[in-house]
matplotlib code that plots the C-alpha trace (Angstrom):
import matplotlib.pyplot as plt

x = [-3.3, -3.0, -0.7, 0.8, 2.4, 5.3, 6.6, 10.3, 12.7, 15.3, 16.2, 12.9, 10.9, 13.1, 12.5, 8.7, 8.6, 10.7, 8.1, 5.2, 6.0, 5.4, 1.8, 1.2, 1.6, 3.1, 4.8, 5.2, 7.7, 8.2, 11.6, 13.7, 16.7, 16.9, 19.4, 17.1, 17.6, 14.3, 14.9, 15.0, 12.1, 9.0, 8.1, 10.1, 8.5, 11.4, 10.3, 10.0, 7.5, 5.5, 5.7, 2.1, 3.0, 5.1, 2.3, -0.3, 1.7, 2.5, -1.2, -2.7, -4.1, -2.9, -5.0, -3.1, -0.4, 2.2, 5.6, 9.0, 10.3, 8.5, 9.5, 7.0, 5.2, 1.9, 0.0, 1.1, -0.2, -3.5, -3.9, -3.4, -5.8, -8.7, -8.6, -6.8, -6.2, -3.0, -1.6, -0.2, -2.7, -1.3, -1.9, 0.9, 3.1, 2.0, 3.1, 6.2, 7.7, 7.7, 9.6, 7.5, 4.2, 5.6, 6.4, 3.3, 1.3, 2.7, 2.4, -1.2, -1.6, 0.0, 3.2, 6.5, 9.2, 12.3, 11.3, 11.3, 11.0, 10.2, 13.0, 12.2, 15.2, 18.3, 16.6, 14.3, 17.4, 18.7, 15.4, 14.9, 18.5, 17.5, 14.3, 15.9, 19.5, 22.5, 23.4, 20.7, 20.2, 19.1, 17.5, 15.7, 12.0, 11.7, 13.8, 17.2, 17.7, 20.4, 21.9, 21.8, 20.3, 21.1, 23.7, 24.6, 24.9, 27.3, 28.3, 27.2, 29.8, 28.2, 25.1, 26.5, 28.2, 25.0, 23.0, 25.3, 24.9, 21.1, 19.5, 17.2, 14.6, 12.2, 14.2, 13.4, 15.5, 15.4, 16.7, 19.7, 18.5, 21.2, 19.5, 20.7, 20.1, 17.8, 14.9, 12.5, 9.0, 7.3, 3.6, 1.4, -2.3, -4.6, -7.5, -9.8, -8.0, -6.2, -2.7, 0.3, 3.4, 7.0, 9.3, 11.0, 14.5, 17.5, 19.4, 23.1, 23.9, 27.2, 27.0, 23.1, 23.1, 21.8, 24.8, 23.5, 20.3, 19.4, 16.1, 14.9, 16.3, 18.7, 17.2, 13.8, 11.2, 7.6, 6.5, 8.8, 7.8, 4.1, 4.8, 6.4, 3.5, 0.9, 2.7, 2.4, -1.2, -2.2, -0.5, -1.9, -5.5, -5.2, -4.0, -6.4, -3.2, -2.8, 0.7, 3.9, 4.8, 8.3, 8.6, 12.2, 12.6, 15.1, 15.2, 16.0, 15.8, 12.5, 11.0, 10.5, 10.6, 9.6, 12.4, 10.6, 8.4, 8.6, 5.3, 6.8, 8.8, 12.0, 15.8, 15.2, 12.8, 15.0, 15.7, 12.2, 12.9, 14.7, 14.1, 10.3, 7.5, 6.2, 8.4, 7.6, 7.5, 5.0, 2.8, 2.9, 1.4, -1.0, -2.2, -2.6, -4.4, -6.8, -5.4, -5.1, -1.9, 0.7, 2.4, 5.3, 7.1, 10.9, 12.5, 15.3, 17.7, 18.3, 21.0, 21.5, 24.6, 24.2, 26.8, 27.7, 30.0, 31.7, 30.6, 32.3, 33.3, 30.2, 32.1, 33.4, 29.8, 28.1, 30.7, 29.2, 26.3, 22.7, 23.8, 22.0, 23.5, 21.4, 23.1, 21.1, 22.6, 24.0, 27.2, 29.8, 30.3, 31.2, 28.3, 25.8, 23.8, 24.7, 23.3, 22.7, 23.6, 21.1, 22.2, 19.9, 20.7, 19.0, 20.3, 21.7, 25.1, 25.6, 23.9, 26.3, 29.3, 27.9, 27.5, 31.2, 32.2, 30.3, 32.0, 35.4, 34.6, 36.3, 34.1, 35.0]
y = [22.4, 25.1, 28.1, 30.0, 33.5, 34.6, 38.0, 37.8, 35.3, 34.8, 31.7, 31.9, 31.7, 28.8, 27.0, 27.5, 26.1, 23.1, 22.5, 23.0, 20.7, 17.5, 18.9, 19.2, 23.0, 25.0, 28.3, 31.7, 34.3, 38.1, 39.3, 42.3, 39.9, 37.3, 35.4, 34.9, 31.8, 30.6, 30.7, 27.0, 26.3, 27.9, 30.7, 33.9, 37.2, 39.7, 43.1, 45.8, 45.0, 48.0, 47.6, 47.4, 45.2, 42.7, 42.6, 41.9, 39.0, 37.8, 37.8, 36.2, 32.8, 32.6, 31.2, 32.7, 35.3, 35.4, 37.1, 36.1, 39.5, 42.2, 45.3, 44.5, 47.8, 47.6, 49.4, 46.6, 43.9, 45.8, 46.2, 42.4, 41.8, 43.3, 40.3, 37.6, 36.3, 37.8, 36.4, 37.4, 40.4, 43.7, 45.3, 43.1, 44.9, 48.3, 47.1, 45.5, 48.0, 50.9, 50.3, 53.1, 51.5, 48.0, 49.1, 50.9, 48.0, 45.6, 48.3, 48.7, 44.9, 45.2, 43.6, 45.3, 46.7, 48.6, 52.3, 54.3, 57.9, 58.9, 61.3, 63.5, 66.0, 66.7, 68.6, 65.7, 63.5, 65.6, 65.5, 61.7, 61.2, 63.5, 61.3, 57.8, 58.5, 56.7, 54.2, 54.0, 52.7, 55.1, 53.3, 54.1, 53.5, 51.7, 49.3, 48.2, 44.5, 42.2, 45.1, 47.5, 51.1, 51.5, 53.1, 52.6, 55.9, 55.5, 59.0, 62.5, 62.8, 59.7, 61.9, 63.9, 60.9, 58.7, 61.8, 62.2, 58.6, 58.1, 61.6, 63.1, 60.3, 59.2, 57.7, 56.1, 56.0, 53.0, 52.5, 50.2, 46.9, 44.9, 41.7, 38.2, 36.7, 36.9, 34.4, 34.0, 32.3, 31.4, 30.4, 29.7, 30.7, 29.4, 30.9, 29.1, 30.6, 27.3, 28.2, 26.0, 27.2, 25.8, 25.5, 28.8, 29.4, 30.8, 32.8, 34.1, 36.9, 38.5, 42.0, 42.0, 38.6, 35.4, 33.3, 30.2, 29.0, 26.4, 24.4, 24.1, 27.2, 26.4, 26.7, 28.2, 27.0, 26.3, 29.5, 31.6, 29.9, 30.4, 34.2, 34.0, 31.9, 34.4, 37.4, 35.6, 34.5, 38.0, 39.4, 36.8, 37.4, 41.2, 41.3, 38.4, 36.9, 34.1, 32.4, 32.1, 34.8, 35.3, 37.5, 38.2, 38.8, 40.1, 38.1, 40.3, 38.2, 36.6, 39.3, 39.1, 42.3, 42.2, 43.4, 43.1, 41.0, 39.4, 38.7, 35.8, 32.7, 33.6, 32.5, 31.7, 28.9, 27.4, 24.6, 23.3, 21.8, 18.7, 19.5, 19.6, 17.3, 20.1, 22.9, 26.7, 26.6, 23.8, 25.3, 28.7, 27.0, 25.1, 28.2, 30.3, 27.6, 26.7, 23.3, 21.9, 22.9, 20.2, 19.2, 21.5, 19.2, 19.3, 16.0, 16.1, 18.9, 21.0, 23.4, 25.7, 27.6, 30.2, 30.2, 33.8, 35.0, 31.7, 28.1, 25.3, 22.0, 20.0, 16.7, 18.3, 19.3, 16.0, 13.9, 15.1, 12.7, 14.0, 17.1, 18.8, 21.4, 24.0, 25.9, 28.7, 29.1, 32.5, 34.0, 34.5, 38.1, 39.3, 39.5, 37.5, 34.5, 31.8, 28.8, 27.1, 23.9, 22.1, 19.5, 17.1, 14.9, 13.1, 15.4, 19.1, 18.0, 16.0, 18.9, 21.4, 19.0, 18.7, 22.4, 23.0, 20.4, 22.5, 25.7, 23.9, 22.8, 25.3, 28.0, 31.7]
z = [-25.5, -23.0, -24.1, -21.2, -22.0, -19.9, -19.8, -19.5, -20.9, -18.2, -16.0, -14.0, -17.4, -18.2, -15.1, -15.3, -18.8, -17.6, -14.8, -17.2, -20.1, -18.0, -17.4, -21.2, -21.1, -24.1, -23.6, -25.4, -24.1, -24.5, -24.1, -25.5, -26.1, -28.9, -26.7, -23.8, -21.9, -22.9, -26.6, -27.1, -24.8, -26.9, -29.1, -28.2, -29.2, -29.3, -28.4, -25.8, -22.9, -23.9, -27.8, -29.0, -32.0, -29.9, -27.3, -29.8, -31.3, -27.8, -26.6, -29.7, -28.7, -25.1, -22.3, -19.4, -18.9, -16.1, -15.6, -14.3, -12.8, -10.9, -13.1, -15.9, -16.4, -14.4, -17.2, -19.7, -17.3, -17.0, -20.9, -21.2, -18.3, -20.4, -22.6, -20.8, -17.1, -15.8, -12.7, -10.3, -10.2, -11.5, -8.1, -6.6, -9.3, -8.0, -4.5, -5.3, -7.9, -5.3, -2.0, -0.3, -1.4, -0.4, 3.2, 3.5, 2.4, 5.0, 7.9, 6.9, 7.5, 10.9, 9.7, 10.8, 8.5, 9.1, 10.0, 6.7, 5.3, 1.8, 0.4, -2.6, -2.6, -0.8, 2.1, 2.5, 2.9, 5.8, 7.3, 7.0, 8.5, 11.4, 12.0, 11.6, 12.6, 11.2, 10.0, 7.4, 4.0, 1.1, -1.7, -5.1, -4.6, -8.0, -9.6, -8.1, -7.3, -5.9, -3.8, -6.7, -6.3, -2.7, -0.5, 3.3, 5.1, 8.3, 8.9, 7.8, 5.1, 3.3, 2.5, -0.4, -2.0, -1.7, -3.1, -6.0, -6.9, -6.4, -6.2, -8.8, -8.4, -5.8, -2.9, 0.5, 3.7, 5.8, 9.3, 9.3, 10.9, 12.8, 12.0, 13.3, 9.7, 6.6, 6.1, 3.3, 3.2, -0.1, -0.8, -3.6, -3.8, -6.5, -8.3, -5.6, -2.6, -1.8, -0.1, 0.0, 2.0, 1.8, 4.8, 6.0, 4.2, 5.7, 3.2, 3.0, 0.7, -0.6, -2.0, -1.9, -4.0, -2.6, -2.2, -0.3, 1.2, 3.8, 4.3, 6.9, 8.3, 11.0, 14.5, 13.4, 16.0, 15.1, 16.8, 14.6, 11.5, 12.2, 12.3, 8.8, 7.6, 9.0, 7.2, 3.8, 4.3, 5.2, 2.2, -0.2, 1.1, 0.9, -2.8, -3.8, -5.0, -7.5, -8.0, -6.1, -3.7, -1.9, 1.2, 2.4, 6.2, 8.7, 12.1, 15.0, 18.1, 18.1, 15.7, 12.0, 9.8, 6.2, 3.9, 0.7, -1.4, -5.0, -6.8, -8.8, -8.4, -6.5, -6.1, -2.5, -3.7, -6.4, -4.0, -4.5, -7.9, -6.4, -2.7, -2.3, -3.4, -5.6, -6.7, -6.6, -10.5, -10.8, -8.1, -9.8, -12.8, -11.0, -9.3, -12.4, -14.2, -11.3, -10.8, -7.0, -5.5, -4.7, -1.4, -0.4, 2.1, 2.0, 0.9, 3.6, 4.4, 1.4, 0.5, -2.5, -3.8, -6.6, -9.5, -10.1, -12.6, -13.6, -14.0, -12.3, -13.8, -14.1, -13.3, -10.0, -8.9, -10.1, -8.3, -5.0, -3.8, -4.3, -6.0, -8.9, -11.3, -13.2, -15.9, -17.1, -20.5, -20.1, -21.2, -18.2, -16.9, -13.3, -11.0, -13.4, -12.1, -14.3, -12.5, -9.2, -7.4, -5.1, -2.6, -0.7, 2.5, 5.2, 7.8, 8.2, 8.9, 5.8, 3.8, 5.1, 4.3, 0.6, 0.4, 1.5, -1.2, -3.9, -2.4, -3.1, -6.6, -8.7, -7.5, -6.8]

ax = plt.figure().add_subplot(projection="3d")
ax.plot(x, y, z, "-o")
ax.set_aspect("equal")
plt.show()
């Protein structure tokens, strides 16, 4: 029996375990919360991610370690790596955990990003605005997700307000990009270097959180998709990556700019559970165990709708043809991801009709 250790016990850890049990895998989780969504899916070690005793109990007897979120302390991953295989490699955490390092990484590969300037103090913010102009986006370099830890600067009067909210820690100012839409590309790379890439995803966000996604991305031609695939292949090779990697993109005309990457399974790939021949979760596990990767072909036109803050009536959702409800088992609260709905159809028009029906089913 192979025992997989997952750092983090949220919905992504839950979906990894659900994908792994048919493969005969067993799981142990490390999470600070005794109420983590994975609590009924394997052994849960409750403790801080950097607690030596909790880490020792977590690591005992594991065959491999992975993680379900990118803010795992990189030094913790490296300490585990001394005695266990840890995938994705900790260097991917170094890149993804610091927005300055992340954008520098992609630019070093010849991959474009929004223009950016590091900001270390209030005078540095003035200098960065003078360089990039307004509007611009001020962000914390570390942590922050789903739109948190950032502020849009539209006029000079916004600088003081943004500094009061975010100052006192390393920041980055990014040029505001008037993009046409947001896309994402996901790929898995195995221990042997085999790579599998899913179709490009179109994502819609509200307040910085993914709201809906569409596969295939509407109107993306083969040439533009090839650019996205090239970006993810270059990143995977440079990091000697193992596991699933997601890269979020801004489309500006026929150009793609990298916004950020996530060294883990990702919300923009949840559609793959019912919508692809092999899900991002199964391929992540295959990759970290050295198994051959599965086919990533989409099974028709796929749509996803996140459930944020409240859950709908399950009967109303499941009455919609070829629709699949995922409840993460979390307590409701405003702004919290509680689940998602995936719809499948033979064509995009029917897919969009079913997504609209989901939107109308007792959802905010």
